[in-house]
N, C-alpha and C positions, 0 to 999 in steps of 0.2 A: 520312660519307665523309672519309677522310684527305686532306690536301693534299700534293701531290707536290712535293718539293724538287728541281727540275730541276738546279740547280747541284751539289747533293750527289751526284746520280746521275751527272752528267758526271765529277765527281772520282773516283767509284768505278769508272767505266768505264776511265778513264785508269790508275788504280791496278792494275786487273786486267790491262790490256794490258801494262803495264810488268812485272808479275809473270810474264806469259807469256814475254816476251822474255828475262827473267832465267834461266828454266829451259830455254830453247831452245838447248841446247848445240851442236846440229848445224846451227844457222843461223849460218854464219860469214862468208860473203862479203857485200859491199855489195849485190850483185845480189839475193841471197837475202833480206836484210833489207828491201830495197825491195819485193820481191814479197809478203812477209808483211804489210808495212804497207799495200800496195794492197788485199790481201784483207780486212784489218781495216776499212779505210775503206769498201769496197763492202758488207761485212756490216753495218756501222754504219748506212749510208744505207738499205740494203734493209730492215732491221728497226726503223727509227727510231720508228715509231708502234705497234710491237707490244709486248705485255706477256705474261708467263707467268701461270699460274693464281695464283701467289703475289703478283702485282701488280708484280713486279720487271721492269725493262726486259728484253726478250727477248735482247738482245745479250750479257747475262751468260752465257747458255747456250753459244753457240758459242765464246766466249773460254775458258770452263772446259773444254769438250771439247778444244779445241786444247791447253790446258795439260796435261791428262791424257795426250794423245797425245805431247807433247814430254817431259814429266817422268817419267811413270809407265810409259810404254811405250818411250820413247827414240827416237821417229821424227824425221825431218828436215823440211826445208822444204816439200816437196810435200804431206806428210800434214798439216802445220799449216795450210797454205793451204786444203786440202780440208775440214778440220775447221771452220775459220772460215766457210766457204761452204756447209756441208753441208745447210742448210735453205733456202738462198736460191732455188734453182731451183724447189723444190716450193712455197714459200710466197710468192714475190715475182715480179716481172716479168723477173728475170734469166734468160737462156736458156743452154743448154749451148754454143751457138755463141759467146755472149759470153765464157763461161769459157775456151773454147779460144783465142779471139782474144787475150785478156788474159794468159793464163797458159801454155797449152800443151795438147797432146793428152792427156798422161797425167792432168793435173788434170781434164780433161773426162771421161775414162773413169771415174775414181774417183768423181766427184760423180754421174755417171750411175748408177753402181752403187749408191750410197747412196740416190739418189732412187727407183730401182726397188724397193729393199727396202721402202720406205714406201708403195709404190703400192697402188692399189685391187685387191682380190682377190675371188675367187669366194666368196660367202657360203655356198655349199653344202658347202664343206670348211672345215676349221679355218683361220681367218685367220692365227693365229700360226704354225701348222705350214707354211702356204704361204709366209708371210714368211720363215721360217727357211730353207726350201728355197731361196728366192731369195738369201738371204745366202750360202749355201754355193755356189750357182752362180757367185758372183762370185770364188770361189777361182781359177777358170780364168783370170781377168783379173789381179787384183792383190789380194794378201792384205791390203793396207792398207785396203781397203773394210771388211773385217770388223773390223780393229783399231780403226778410227774408230767403227764401229757399237758396238763394246763400250765405247769411251770415252763415247759418247753415252748408252748405257744406264746406265753407272755414274753419270754426272752426274744423269740423271733419277731414279735410285734415291736419290742423296744429297739430292735436293730433292723427295721424294715427299710431304712433310708437307702440302702445300697441296692435294692431291688428295682427292676423296671416298673414303670407306672402301671401297666396292665396287671403285673404280678401283685403289686401293692393293693390294687383294687380288689382282686380276687381273694387274697389272704385276709384283707380287712373285712370283706363282706362275710366270709365264712366264719370269721371270729365273732362278729356281732350277731350272726344268725344262729350259731351253734355253741361256740365255746363260752361266750359271756353268759348266756342263759344257764348253761351247765354249772359254771362257777357260782352263779346266784343260787341255784338249787342245792349245791353242796355247801352253801353257807359262806363261801369265800367272797365276802362283800368287797374287800379292798381290791382283790384281783379282778373281780367282775367289773368294778368301776374303772380300773386302769385299762382293761381290755377294750371297754366301750369308748373311753376317751381316745385311746390310740387308734382305734378303728375310724373314729370321726376325723382324726388328724389327717388320715390318708384318703378317706372318701370325700371329705369336704374341708380341705386345708384352710380356705379363706374364713369359713365360719368358725373353725376351731381357733384360729389365730385371733379373730375379732373378740370372741367370748373370753379367751385366755387373757388378753390384754385388759379387757374391762374388769375382770376379776382382780387382776394385779393392781389396777388403779384404785379400786374401791376397798382394798384390803385394810388400810388404816382406819377408814370410816367404820368398817365392820368390827374391827378390834375394839374401838372406843365404845361402840354400842353394846357389845357383849360384856365388856367390863362394867359398864353402868348397870346393865340389866341383871348381871350375876351378883353384884355387890350385896344386896339385902339377903339373897338366898344363901350366899356363903356365910354371912354373919350368923344366920339362924341355924344352919347345919353345924357350924363350929360350936355354937352355944349348946347344941344337943349332944356334943361329943362324938359326932360321926366323922369317920375318915372318908374323904371323897376327892374327886377331881372334876372340875368343870371345864369343858372345852367347846369350841364352836366347830361344827362339822359343815364345811362348805359343800354345797351341791356340786356334783360332777359337771364338767363341761357338756358331756353327752346328755345328762338329765335336763340341764338348762335348755339345751337346743330342742330336745323333745317337747318340753313345755311350750317353748316359743312357737314351734310348729303346730302343736295340738290346739293352742288357744289363739294362734295367729297374732302374737304380740311381740314387740321388740324386747330386747334384753332388759331395758329399764323398767318394764312392767312385770318382770318375774320377781314376786315379792318374797318367796321362800328360798332365797339363794343360800341360806344357811340355817342350821338348827343348833340349839344349845343341847349339849349332852352332859348329864350328871352321872358320874360313875362312882358307885359306892363300894368301898372296901369293907365287906361285911361277911359274917359267917353264913354257911349254907342254910342253916335253919332259921336265919333272920332275914334272908334276902327279900322275900315278898313284902314282909311287914315294913322293912326299912325303905323299900321303893315307894310304897304307899304313903309312908310318913313324909318322904321327900316331896311326893306329889302334893300333899296337903300344905307343906311349907310354900311351894311354888304358887299354888292357887290362893293362899292367904294374901300374897302380895300382888298377884296379877289375875285378872278375870279370865276363867277358862271358857272355851267354846265347847258346850256339852256335846255337840255333834261330831267333834274331832277327837274324842278320847278313844285310844286304841289299846286294849288290854291283851298283850301277848304274854303276860305272866300266867294267867289262868289257863289259856289255851295257846301254847307256843306254835309257831309256824312249823310246817313239815320239815324244813331244813334245820330245825333246832333253835331258831331265833326266838329269844325271850326279851321283852322290853315293855316299858309303859310309855306311850306317846300321848302328849296332850298339846293343844294349841292355845296360847294365851295372848291377851291383848297387852302390849307394852305401853308405857306412858306416852310414847310418841304417836299412838294410834296405829301401831303396826302389829299384825299377827305374827307371833313367833312360835315355832314348834320346839317343844322341850321333850327330850328323850331321857328316861330314867331307867338305869339298869345297874346290876352288880358288876364287879370286876370279872367274875366268871362269865356272866352273860355277854359282856363286851368282848371277851376273848373268843367265845363261841361265834359271836356275830362277825368278827373280823377274820378268824382262821377256820371257821366252819368245822368240817368233819374231824380234823386233827384234834381240835380242842374238845369237841364233843366226846371223842374217844378217850381223851385224857381225863375228863371229869365223870365219865360214865360209871355208875355204881350199880351193883346187883345184876340181875339178869332180865329185868323187865324190858319189854320191847319199846324202844323210843320211837318218836315220829320219824326220825331219820331212817331207822331200820325198816319201818313200815314202808317208807318211800322206796328204799332199795328193793324191797320185795315186790312193790308195784311195778318197778322197771323190769324185774325178772319175769313177771307175769306177761308184760308186753312183749318180751323177747321170746315167749313161748310160741309165737306165731311165725313159723319159719317161711311161710309162703308169701308173706307180705313183702312188697318191694321196698327198697330202702327209702325212697322219697316219701312214700305213703307212711312208712314207719316214723320218719322224722316229723312229718306233719302231725301225726297223732301224739308223738312224744312232746313236741313243743307246745301243744295245747295246754299242758298242765305245768309248764316250767315257770311261767311268770304269774300264774293266776293267784288272785287273793283267795282266802279260804273261808269257808263257813263250817260250822259243826252241827251235825244232825244226830238226834237220839233215836236208837232202835226202841221197839216196844219194851225191851228189858232194861232200858236206861243206859245202854252202852253208847259211847260217843264215836261217831265216824266223821273224819275230816273229808270235805269235798271242795273242789274249786268253786268260787262264786259263779252263779249262773247255772249250776248243776240242776238236773231235773230229777223227778221221782224215779225215772228209768235209770239214770246214772247211779242213784242210791241202790237200786236193786242189783246192779252189776257189782257195786262196791261190796255188798253183802256176800255174794258168791256168783260166779259166772253162770251157774245153772239156775239160780234164782232169777237172774236177769233174763236169761234165754226164755224162761217160761212165765215171765211177768205179764199179767193181763190188767192190772190195776193197782192202785195204792190208796191208803188212807193217810192223810196228813192231818195231824191233831184230831184223829177220830172221824174225819170227814172224807168221804169217797171223792177222789180227784182223778183227772186223766193222767196218763203216763208222762205227758209233756209238761206237767206243772213244774214251774221253777221253784226250788226250795229256798228258804231263808234260814239264817242261823237260829238255832233253838227249836226248829220244827221236830216233832216226833213222827216218825214214818213207819207204817206197817205195809209190807208188800203182799199182794194177793197173786197167787200163781195158779197155773193150770197146765197139766201135762200136754194138752192139745195145742197150747200156744207155742209159737216159734217166731224168731225175729223176721221182720220184713224191712224192705228198703226205706220206708218212711220213718223207721225208728232212728235212722242216722240224723234226721232233722231235729230229734228231741234230745240228743245227748251231746255233751261237750268233753267228757273225760276220755283219755286215751284208752283206758281199759274197756269201757263200754263200746267205743267205736271199733276197737280191735276185735272184740268178741262177736259183734254184730256182723262185721265184714267177713270174718272167718266163716260164720254160719251161712251168709249169703253166697260165699264162694263154694261151699259144699253143695248148696242148692243148685248153683249155676252148673257145677260139674255134673250133677245128676241129670239136669235137664239137657245138657250138652250130649251126654251119653245116649239119652232117649232120642235126640235129634240126629245123631250121627248116621244110623242106618237109613233114616228117611232122606237125609241129604244125599247119601250115596245113590238111593233109588231115583231121586230127582236128576242127578248127574247122568245116570244111565238113560233116562228118558230124553235128556238133552243131548245124547250122543257124545258125551265127554267121558274119557277114561278116568278111573279112580287111581290116580298116581300121586306120588309125593310132589312132583313138579306142578301138576294141575291144581292140587289143593293150595300150594303156595301162591300160584297165580290168582286163584279165586280169593285168597285172603287179601291180596293187594287190591283186587278189583272192588271188593266190598269194604275195604279199609278196616280189616279186623286184625288185631294184634297177634292172634294165634288160633289154632284149630278149635280150642274150647269156645272162644268167642264166636267163631264162625258157626259152629253147630248150635250154640245156644241161641244166637240171634235168628238162625234159620227156624229152629223149633218154636220160638216165640213170635215168629212172623214179622221180624223187624228188618229183614233184608229186602232191598228193591231188586227182585229177581229179573226184572226187565233189563238190568245192566248187562246181563249175560250176552245180549246182542252185540255188545262192543267187542267181544272176543273174536279172534281169528283162530278157528279150529281146523286142524288137518288130521284126518284119520284118528279122531278122538283125542288128539293132543293139542293143548293151547300153545300157539306159537307167537302170539302177540295181541295187540289191541288196535282198533281203528284210530283212536285218538289217545296217544300216550300222555299220561299225566306226569309232570315233572316231580319226582319225589323230593322230599326235604333233603335227603342225604346227597342228592346231586348238587344242590346248593352248597352243602358242606364240602363236597369234593372240590368244586370250583374255588371256593374261598380258601381252602387249605393248601392250594398249590403254592409253592414257594416255601413250604416247610414250616411246621409247628406254629401255624397261626400268625406268622410274622406279617402277612399281607394286610394292608390297611384298606378298609372299605371307605372310599371317599364319596360322601353323599353329595349328589349334584353333578358328578362326573361319570360318564360312561356307565350309567346305572341301568341301561335298558336290558342288560343280560340278567339282572336280578329284579325280583319283585319285592320292593321294600315299601314300608309304610311308617309314618310317624306314630309312635305309641300314644293312644289317647289318655293313658293313665298319668302321663307326666308332660305331654306336649312340648318336647324339646324344640328349641329354636337355634339357629346358627350362633355359635359362641358358647353354647352349653357344652360341657364335656359329655360325650355320648359313647354308646357301644351298640353293636347290632346283636340281636338274638334271633337265631334261626328257628322259626316255628314249624310245626308239622305240615300244616296245610295253608298257611297264610304268608308265605315268603319270609322276609326279614323285617322285624320290628325294630325301630330305632328308639332307644330309651336313654334318658339322662342317667348319668352314673349315680345321682342321688335320688333317683325315682323310688317311690315307696316299694316297688316290686324288685328293684335292682339287687338288693342283698340276697333275696331268695333265689333269683335266677342265677346269679354268679356262684352261689354256694352249691345249688343243686344240679345245675346244668352247665358247668364250666366248659364242657366240650362243645357246646352249641353257641358260645359267646364269640363274637367277631369284633376285633378292634375297629373303630370307626372315627372319622373326623369330617368336618364340613369342608367343602371346596371354598377357596378364597374368592371365587368369582360368583358366589351365590347371590342372585337378584330376586329370588322368590319371596313373597310375603308369607309369614307364618303366623298362626293364631296364638295369641298369648292373653292371659287373664290378669287383671289388676284389681286388687281390693282396696277401696278407699274409705276411710272413716273421717268425719269432720263435723263441724257445727251445722245444724239443720237450717239452711238458708237457701231460698230459691236462687238467689243471685250467685251463690257459690257453685251450685250444680251447673248453671249456665256458663260460668267462667271456666269450669273444667271441660265441658263439651266444646266450647268455643276454642279453647287452647288446643285440644286434640285434633279436631277436624279442620279448624281454620288456620291458626298460626303454624301448627306442626304438620298439617296436611296428612294426618294418619287416618286410615279407614277404620271405622268401628263396626263390628258385626252386631253387637248388642250392648245395651246398658240398662241396669236396673238399680233402683235406690229404695231403701226402706228407712223410715225414720221412727225414732222412739225417744221420748223425753229430751227433745232438743238436740239429739245426736243422729246423724244419718250414717248408714253403711251402704256402700255401693259396689257393684261388680261391673267392670267394663271389659269387654272382649275386643281386643284390637289386633290389627295385622301389622307386624313389624318385620324388619329384615334380619335382625340378630340381637344378641344380648346388649350390645353397645347402644343400639337404637332404642331398645326397651328401657335401658338405664337413663338415657337422655330424657325420655318421656316421663319416667317416674320422678326424676329430679325436678323437671319443670312443674309437674303437678304439685309436688311437695312444697314448692315455693309460693303457691297460692295461699293467701291469708284465709284461715279457717279450716285448712286441712290438718288433721291431727296425726293421722298415720296412713301410710300407703305401702303396699307390698305386692310382689308378684304372687299369683296363685300357683302353687307348685304342682298341684294335682287336682 
C-alpha cells in the first residue's frame, strides 16, 4: 500500500485551483471572485476525506469540471460555482437550502438539476435512457445544467483508466450513444470530438492506438502540404488587407475509423484526413461578404468541385453552426476541403451554446432556441417510456438539414429524408394529426413523399382524418413520431376499455375467476406487458385463446401451467448470483443451464472481446464489444448485460467472413481457394466474386477456431501476389 503525501496533494490542489482562476475569463468582479473562492472552500471541506477510484483526492474532479466549464465552454461565475459544488448535495451533508442561502436561487436550481440527473431510477427501464431524459427535462430550466453535465462526463472519460474493464465499456458506450450526439447538437464540436475519441480508446483500444500512431507519423507531411497549399491564398488575403488565420483541422480518430468501416478501406485510403480552415477577423456586417470574397480567392487558385459546396452562411444549422465549405483540387491531384468562416462563427462552432448566447442580439428566435423548443415539445409526452424517447430524440441529433418553404414563404428546417407528413407535424401537431394530403410545388403528392431543399409545401387537412400505424413508416422526425405514437396510444386505450368487459365475460365462460392474480397469470400466458395490452389484443382478435388449455385451474383460480416457460428474469437471477454481476459467463463451459446463441449481427469468434445480452424470449445472445448494436444495448439495457469470455479449451469451428480485393485474374482466385482449402485445410461455407474494370471483389465465408486462426489465414492470403486489400467482415 503506497504512502499518501498529504503535503504534495495540498500543493497540487492549490495549483489546480490557481489554473482554474487563470482560465476563468468571465469571473471579473471582486464579488464574483469571492463567490468562486467560497464555493471552492465548501467543496474542499465537503470532499476532504473522499477519494476517486484512482486513489486521487476527490476534489480534483470538481475543480477540473469547473475548469472545463470556464475554459472549454466559456461559461461564467454561476456555472463555475455549480461545477465546483455539483456532487456536494448528493454525496455530503450540504443541502439545497444551504446552497441557496450562500449563493442564490439560480445556483440552487442548477445544482438541483444536476442532482436529479444522477438520482435513483426505475430498474425496469433503461437507467441511462431515463437519466438522459432527466437531463433534457432540465432544458426547461437552465441549459447550464446540461453543459456542466457534459463537462462532468468529459472529465470522467479523461480519467477512465482506473475503472474496471466492464465499467469502461459501459461508460464509453453511453458516452458515444448519448452524450457525444448531445454535445454535437449543442454546437460543442471540440467536446463532441474528444468524447468520441475517448470512447473509441476504451471500446476498441487497438484500433485507437493504430490510427493515433499513423496520424503522428504523417504529421510532418501534412504540415508541409498545408504550408504549400496555403501560401498563394495567404498572399492574396494579405494583399486585400484582410486579417485572418489559416490552420489545418485534422479529422478525429473516431471519424477516421467510422469512414474506414463505412467504406471498408484501410487508413491509407482515407483521403480527407484534414481540412484547411480560414478564419477571418472581420466586422459583423461584413462577415458574409468577406467569407464569399475569401471563397473567390481560393477558387481562383484551385479548381472547386461544384457538388461539394456547402453554404451554411445563408441557412445556418440548427445548433447555430455557420460556415462556407468547399472542396478543391490541389496541384498534387488531391481533393482538399476548405472551410471559411469569421472569428465569431468559429467560436460558435467550437463553444456552441455559450458563444451563441454571448453574440446573441435582439429578441429574434434563433435556430438554437427553435431546437430547444422542439425538445420541450418532445418532453410533453409523459407516457412514453425512456428508451422509446431516446430513440425518437436521437433520430434528429446527427441529421443533415433541408429547408422547406410554406405557402406564405416562411422557411422551416427539417432533417434530410423528411416527408410531407413530417412537414405537416412541423407546422403544428393538429395539422399533422388531420393531414390527408400535400401539394409539393403545387403538385398533389402522397404523405410519404420525401422532400428536398427548396420545396414549397402546402398541407391539406380534414377533421375526419386521424393518425394510423402506417404513418410511422412515413416519418423520421422525433416530433412526428412522438405525436403519432401518442394518438395511437389513446386509440389503444379506448379499444382496450371496450375489450375489458368482453374479456371478463370470456373468463366467466371459461370458469376462471376475475382476480388480480388470475389477470397477471393470463398476462404471462399470452406474453402481454400489461392489462391494456391484454384487453387490446383480445378485442382485436390477436390472442391465441387455445393457450388457456395450458393452465391448471382449481376452483376458478389459476395455480400453474402444464409446461412452465422459463422467463428471462430467471436467467437474470441465475447469472446475478455472486453479487453485482461479478460472475463471468464462460462460453463453451457448463453452458447447458443457459440457452445462448452467437449474435448474427456481429458473428463473434473465440478471441473477440464479448459480452452476453439477456433477451426476453431467446436466451442469451453473445455479441462482440464492438458490434454495431453494442453501444445501444450497453447504454439502454445495462442491467441485462452479462460479462463473458471464451473457454480456453474451445475446439468448435465458428463462421467468419473475409472481404478480398485484388487484380482480376482467374489464376489469383484459384491461388486463394487452393491456399484456404488445400494448404491451410480450412473449410469454406461459401465464396463469391464480382469483377469490374480489372478489379475483383470477393466475399469468403470460412470456419475458424478463433481470432488467431483467422489472422493467420488473412496474413497468408495477403501475401499472395495480386491481392490489394483483405479485411474481416465485421457485421
